[in-house]
N, C-alpha and C positions, 0 to 999 in steps of 0.2 A: 242717264242724265246727259244733256247736251254739254259740250265743252264750253266753259266760261273762263274768261280771262280778266284778271285784275292787274293793275299797274301799281308798283311800289316806287315812289320817289323817295330815295334813301340818301339823305344829305349828311355828310360829315364835315368836320372842320377843314379837312384837306382835300376832299373830293366828293362828288356826288354821282348818282347814276339813276337811271330808270330801268327797272327790272319787271318783266312780265311773269305772271304765274298762270299757267294753263291748268285748269282743274276739271276732272271728269266725274267728280262726286266721291272719289276715293283717293286718287293720287294727284299730286301737284308737280308740275314740271316748270323749272325756272329757265329764263333766258335774259341775259343782259342786253338791253336794247340800245342804251346810250350811256356813255361815261364822260365825265368832265371834271376839271380841277376846281378847287375852291381854296380860299385863303383870305385872311383879313387884308385890307388895303389901308394905308395911311393917307388920310385926306383931311385937310383943314385942321391938323393938329389932333385928330382922333383916329383911332383904329376901328374901321367899320367893315361890315360885310357888303360886298358888291351885289346888292339885291337885284338890280336891273339885269346884270349879266347872268346871275343864277336863274332868274325867271326865264330869260331867253333860252338858256340851256334846258330847262324843264320843258318849255314849249317845243323845242327841237326833239326832245325825247318822246313827247306825246305824239308829235307828228310822225315820227318814225314807227311808233307803236301802232298807229292807225294803218300805216302801210303794211306792217308785218301781220297784224291780227284782224284788221277791219272791224266789222260790227260785232265781233265776238268780245271786244273790250267792254266790260260791264261796269267796272268801278276803278277809281284811282284814289290813293291816299298817300300821305306824306309823313315820314319820320325824320327827326333830326336830333342833334345834341340838345342839351337843356340850357337853362339859365338866361339866354339872351332873348331880347324882345324889341318891339318897336311900337309906335302909337298910331292910331287913327284919330283924326280930328272930327269935329262935329259934322263935317260934310262928307265923312267916310273916305277922306283922302289920307294917304300915308304921309306922316309929318316929316320923317327923316329916315335915312338908312339906319338899320340896327347897328349899335356899337358892339364890338367884339368884347368878350369877357376878359381878354388879355390887355385891354386898354388900362393904362396906369391910373386912371381916375379912381379905381377901386381900392388902391393901396391905403391901408390904415383905416378903412371904413368900419371894420369890425369893432375897433376900439372906439370910434366915434359913436357907433350904435349903442355900445355898452354904457355910454354916459346918459342915455335915455332909458334903456331897458336892459336888465342884466342878462348875461348869457343863460343862466338857469331859466329865466322867464322866456327867452327867445326859443330855447330848446323845448320847453314844455308846450309852447304854442305850435311848434312846427316839426319837431322830431328830426330835424335835419342837421347834418354835420356842418361845422363852421368852415366856410371857404369864402375868401374875398370876392370870388367870381359870382357868388349867388346873386340872384336878381334883386333881393332886398338891399344889398349893399350898393349895387349899381343904381338903384332908385334913390338911395340916400345920397350918393355922390351927385346925382343930378339935382336933387333938392338943395344940397349945399351950394351948388354952383348956380342956383336959380335958373335952371334950364327952361328955355322958352318952350321946347317941345313938351316937357312935363306939364308946364302951365297950361298949354293948349290942348292937352290930351283928353279925348273922350273915351278911348278904349285901348287897353293894353293887349297886345297879341304876342305870344311867344313865337319863335321862328316858324314852327310847322303851322301854327294858326295863321300866320301871314300868308303862307302858300295856299292853305285851304280857302282863305278869303279871296286870293287872286284867282283861284280855280273856280269858285262857286259864287262869289259875291256876298257870301254870308260870313260875318265875323263869328268866331267861336273860340272858346278856351277849353282845352282837353285836360283831363285830370292828371295823366301820367307826367306830362311836361310841366304843368303847373306845380306839381309836387316837388320839382327840383329847385323852385324859386326861393324858398324860405319865406314865402308869403302865403303859404298853404298850410291848413290844419289837417293832418292825416286822420285824426280821430273823428272830426266832423265831416271830412271829405268836402271841404269848402275853403274859400279864402280865409285866412286868419285875420278877419276884420278887426277884432279887438286889438291885436298887435299893430296892424297897419295904422289904425287911428291914433295909437299912442305915438307913433312916429310922425304923425301929421301928413301921411300920404293920402291922396284923394281916393275915397272909397268907390267913386263912380266909375273909375277906369277898369275895375276888375269885374268882368262880365260873368254870366251864368256858366257853370262848368258842364261840359258834355262828356259822356262816357265813350270809350272805344266802341265802335260799331254804329255810332250815330250817323245817319244819312243827312248830309247838308243839302242835297239836291243835285241837279244837273250842272254841267259846265256852263259858265257864262256864254250866252248865245254867240258872241263874236269869237270866243275861244273855241267853241265847238265847231264853228264854221272854218276857222283857221286850221285846226288840227285834223278835222274829219272824224272826231270822236263824238258824234251826235247823240249816241245812246248812253254814254258813260255817265255814271253818277259819282259824286264825291262822297266817300265814306271815310270817316275818321278812324284810323287804326290806333294802336298804342303809339302816340306821336313821339314819345321819348324812345330813342333807338334801343336802349337797354330793355325797356318794357317790352318792345317787340321781340327782342332776342330771347328774353326769358319765356315769353309765350310759346316759343318754338322749342323749348327744352322738352325732350321726349320722355318725360316722367309719367308714371301711371298713378301715383298717389295724389290726392287733392291737397290744396293748401291747408295748413293747420297751425296751431300755436307751437307745436313741438314737431317740426318736420323731420323726416328721416333721410332726406336728400338735400343737397345744396347745388348751386351752380357756380361755375367760373366762366364768365364771359371774357374770353381770352383774346386779346389783340395787343395793341400798344399798351393798354391798361389791362389789368386782370381785376375784374369786378367780382368779388367773392361774396356770395349772399345766399339767403334762403327766402323762399316764398311763404309768407305767413297769411293767415286769414284775418289778421288784425294788426294794427301798428304796435310797436314796442317802444314806448316813450318812457324810458326809465333812466335813473342816474347811472346805472351800469352801462346802458347803451351810449349815453353821452360820454362817459369816461373812456370808453373804448373807441370813440369817434366813429361809430356806425351811424348809418342814416336810414330813415324810413322814406321810401319813395313809392308812388302809386304803381300798381300793376294792373294787368288785364283782369276784368271780372271783379273789380273791387278788392283785389288782393294787395298785399304790401310787400315790397321788395326791401328786406332788411339787408343792407350790404355795406361793404367797405372797399374803397379803391386801393389796389396794390399795383405797384409798377409791374408791367407785363413785359412784352417783347421790345419795349422802348430801348433797353440797354443794347440788345443785339442790333436793332435797327440803326442806332446811332454809331455803334462800332463799325458796322458795314459802311455807313456814310463816311466815317473817318478814313477807312481803308480805301474807299473809292477815291477820295481826294488825294490820297497818296499813290494812286495809280494801280491799286489792287482791287479789281472788280470781282469780288467773290459772289457767287450765286448763293442763295439761301440754302440750297441743298448741300453745297460744298461746306458751308460753315457748320451745318448740323452734323455732317459726316465727320468733320475734323473733331468736333466736340465729343462725339460718340467714342472716338478712339483715345481721348485724353484720360489720364487717371482721374477717378471719381473722388469728389468730396475733399479736394485739396484746399481750395480757397472759397470762403463764403463772405459776402459783404451784404450790407443792408441796401436793397435795390431802391428803397425810398429815401435814401440819404440825400440831403440838399445838394451835395456836391455832384450828384448824378442827374440833377433835374435838367440842366441844359449846358453841359461843359463843351468847350471848343473841341476837345479831343477825348471821346468817351473811353477808348482803351487806356489812355494814360490816366484818366480820372479813376477808373476801376483799380488800376495798379496803385495809385496814390492812396486811395481809401483802404485798400488791403494793407498797405504798409503802415498807415496810421493806426489801424485797429489790431496790428500784430498778427495778421494773416500772411501766409506765404504769398509772395508777389507773383501773379501769373505773367510770364514773359511771352510765351508763344501765342499765336492767333488761336490755336485750339484751346489752350488753357484759359484765355480770356473769355471765349464763348462759353466754355463749360462753366466757368465761374458765374457768368451772367445767368445762364439757365438754371443752375442749381440754386442760386440765390433767390430767384423768383419762386422756385418750388418751396424753398424754406420759408419764404414770406407767406405763401399760400397756406402752408401748414400752420404757422403761427396764427394767422387770421381765422382759419377754420377752428382752431382750438378756442379762440375767443368767441366765435359764433356758437360753438357747443355750449359754452357757459351761459350765453345769453338766452338760448332756447331751452336750456335745461335737459339736454340729452346729447349723447354722442351721435352725430349725424353719420349714417351708414355708408353713403356713397356720394360720389361727385359726378355731376354732369358738366362737361366742358363743351361750350359752343363758341362759334366765331372762328376767325382766321387762324388762331393758334392751334386749332384742331389739326392743322396740317403738320405741325411739329410733333411727331410721335415721340421723339426723345423727351421733350418737355412733359408731354402727357404721362409717360412712364415715370419720369422723375416725381411728378405730383402724386401719382399712386404710391410710389415707394416712400416718399417723405411723409405722407399723411397716413399710410397704412390702411388705405381705403380703395376699393375698386373705382375706376374712372370709366365712365361711358362718354366717348368723344363723338360729337356731331350733333346737329349738322353745322357745316362751315358757314353757310349763308343764313344764319339764324335770324338776323334782323329783318332781312327782306322777306323771309318765309313767314315770320310772325306777323309782319305788316300785311302781307297778301292774304293769309288765312283768316285774319280778323275781318278783313273786307268781305271775303267770300262766304264766311260762315256766320256773320253777324245777323241777328234777327231783332229788328226794332231796338237797337242800342244795347242788346245783351249778347254776350259771347260765351259759349260753352268751351272752357279750356280743355276739357276731356276730348271733345271732338277735334279741336285744333291739334292736340298732341297725338291723337290717333292717326291723323293724316301724316304728321311728321314721321312717326314710326313706320308707317307703311311706305312712305315715299323715298326715304333716304337711308343709305347704309351707314350703320354706326360701328365704331370700333370700341373694344373693351380692353382695358389695361388692368391687370391684377398686380397688387403689390408683391415684389419679389426680393427686395433688398432693404427691408425696413430696419433691421437691426443695425446695419452700418449707419444709416441715417440717424437713428436715435442716439447711437454712441457719439457720432460727430457733433450733433446739435447739443447734446448734453455737455460736451467739452466746450463748445463755443459759448453756451449760456453761462457756464461756470466761470469762464475767463472774463466775460463781459460784466458779470455781477461783482 
């Protein structure tokens, strides 16, 4: 098979990049072509995404890709975070920059929504966890403020949909990102029109939904000429970044109602979940605050967000401000030498969401909960990592209950794979083997969906076979579970 190249535009809330994937029919090879920063901008009293600058960076990446790979570039597709959106008007013009999910307009909107539709009814219609950042509450905030953009809107586009429209000229809405909005019915795999109508939101702005693997067509003619990518087509991947990451999990078993493997997409957050063949919209699911999001091939990602490496990232930032520029490897090495299981805290505690001084916040939380206070740098990092592993264990036990079986093994993907100490901690805490890798799961899943899609359908088995063949995986066997069980039993007894 001749070499084919796909381009993944992978946008996150703090940065973006264009990554190429060269595929020979069996193996895929990745190369980062262009990287750029991202972040919300305060403008006119609103916190918005700088769409114009982001688009220019994407174009720069496409141009560099053409220089690097020439006519071998066959496809391009975009993945991003969820929940945020913008509108097209009736003349197909963008009405305004998309507003960031962190904008304060969303505060209190869950309670406002409940005055019209109860939480039970909202969850029954959407299967999604309740967060003020969800698109539903953003739309209700706009409605409450009588937004001119909402009033003039002809079409709602999620963030990756905006970029696919800029690339191809074709507006589209893709399932996996739509499923993060709380405007989507995972059981019907369509917009939750009944719910939206009860809120008085305009039905016409929610367009037909497309599956990952759908071909939108070629690049806009002027864009093809500007970048040199005259043969490239725009192919929709799993546009929610976690959907793409889960597609790259190198599992061998197909999705089912009672899966025997789970994933942890590990980075700033640890997304702990299972891939199901159908949604799980039950009172138990709602009570445990799990969420049903769309996956590749019509699957469901049943998952819960747990704090991941955020604690260590923010500790490092605090120490850098104090003049101690620790490398990641140095911090992990220090933690490895610290005594194990001395201090555990709740990594999802509100006091750790955005403190001015993370090490001090961890110490304060330890003291408040009766845990030994970690004084040294090594002890603080060890506390942070072990606390994340303990939270993953708790979440996995909840997941066991929801799917009705003990899940046998864990696949860890994402940047956290590089932290072998944390991977071993998760194996020990959960008493389950961990398969770690690949690191670049989101870009890989995006690229392989583009490369292997056939008329809007994707064979997950084929995608995952390429991942297993192309990337080295690490395995961690549990080796210290008894100590973890004893420590956590004591912790739970004291907290109860």
